N, C-alpha and C positions, 0 to 999 in steps of 0.2 A: 529683395525677394518679392516676386510678383504674386499677389493673391487674386484669384479669380472668384467671381460670384457664381454660384451654382444654383440652379433651380432644383431645390431638394424635393419638390413635389413630383419631379420626373423619376426619382429613384423608387423602384418597386418596394413597397412596404414601409417607406419613410413616413413616420408620424402615425403609424397604424393604431397606436395605443391612445391617440388623442380622442378619437371618436369612440364613445362607450359602446355603440352598436357594433363596432368593428374591432374591439379590443379583446384579445384572446382570453384573458383571465377574468373578464367581466361576465357575470356578476359574482364569480367565486371569490375574487379578491376583495378584501374589506379595506377600502381606502380610509386611512386615518389622517392623511395630510402629512405624515412623517416620512413619506418616501424620499423627500429631498434632504432630510436631516441625517441620513444614515452615515454620511462621511464625517459628521461632527460628533462622533461618539467618544465617550470617556474610556480611555484604555484601562484594562484590568490591572490590578496591582501585580507586580512581578512575583511569581512563585519562588520560594527560597530554593536555590540550587544546592542540593545536598548530596548529589551523585554526579558521576561524570556525565556530562551532557554534550552531545555532538550537535554542532550548529553549522548550517550551510555557510560557505564562504561568501555567498551572495547577499546575505542578510546582515545588517549592522548589529542587531541585538537578538537575544534569545526570545523565543515565544514566551508570552506572558504565563501561559499554563502549559504543562507538559507532563508526560507519564514518567514516573521515576521508580517503578517497581522492578524493572529489568534493565539495569545499566549494562553497557557493553562489556563483555568479558570473554575470555578464551580466544580461540581462533576466529570465531564470528566477530568478536569485538575488534580484533586486529584488522579484519577485512573491512568492517564498518569505518574504522578510523581512516583507513586508506581511501575509502569511497568519499568521505566528507572532506578530503583535501582537494577534490575536483569539483568543477562546476556542475550544476544540476542539468545542464544541457548536453552532457557528455555520457557516453556509454560507460566510461570509467567511473561514473558515480552510481548509475542504476544497476548495472549488471552485478557488480560486487555486492550491492545491498540485497539483491535477490539471492545470490549465492550465500551470503551471510545468514539470511533467514533459513535456508535449507540446512546449513551446518548447525545453526542454533537449535533446530529441531532434534538433530542427533545428539548434540551436547546435552540437551534436556533429558533424553532417554538414558544416556550414560550416567548423568547426575542422579537420576531416579534410581538406577540399578546400584550405584555406589552407596546410596542411602538405604538400600535394602527394599526399595519400593519397586514392585513389578508393574510397569505401566500397562494400562489396558489399551493396547494398540488398536483393537477393533473399535472401541468407542472414540478414541482420540483421532483416528483416521476417518471416522464417519461411515464405517462399513455398513452399519444397520440402516442408515438413511440411504446409502448408495444401493443397497439391496432392495429397499422399498421403492425408490424413485428412479433408479437407473440400473436395473439388473443386467441389461445387455452390456452397458459400459463396464460394470464390475467384472462380468465374465470375460470381457476382452482384456481388461487389465490383468486378471489372474492368468489367463492364457499367455499373454505376452511376457509376464514376469516368469512364468514357469518355463517358457521356451528359451528366454534369455539365460535363465539360471542353468538350464540343461546344457546349453551351448558353452557357457563359461566353464562349468564343471568338466565337461568333455575336453575342452581345450587345455585346461589346467592338468588334467590327468594324463593327456597325451605328452605333455612336456616332461613329465616325470619319467 
C-alpha cells in the first residue's frame, strides 16, 4: 500500500486551532492541558441490571449507566424487542422505535384509566404552552383533527 505525503497546510481550515488568535473557542475555552487525556478515562462501574434491558447488537456490552424506571412492556415492548434485533443503520431499527414511543403513550393513558386516574391530557400534551407560543399551529392542529374526525365519522356512518 502506497502512502503519499500531503501538504496539510493547503487544506482549508487545517490546524486552525493551533493559533490562539484564529482559534474559534479562544478565549472562551479554559485550557487545562487535559484535552489530550480524555481518551484515557476510567470507565464507570456497571450499574446493576435489575430490569429487562435492550442492547444494540452492534455494541459488545451494556452501557455503564442506563434508565431502569420504564422497562419494555406490552405491545410497545414487543416492537422495541423487534427493533433491537436489527442494526442501528436500518429503518427496521428506528421506525419501530418511533412507533413504539407513540404506542407507549397510549398504553400509559390506558394504564392510568385502569388505575382510576384521569390523565390531564391538556397539560401532558403541552396545550397551554402551545396556546401561548404557537397559537396558529394549535388552531391548525385543531382544525385538521376536526376535519379528519368529521370525514372518518361520515364515512363510517355511510357504510352502515
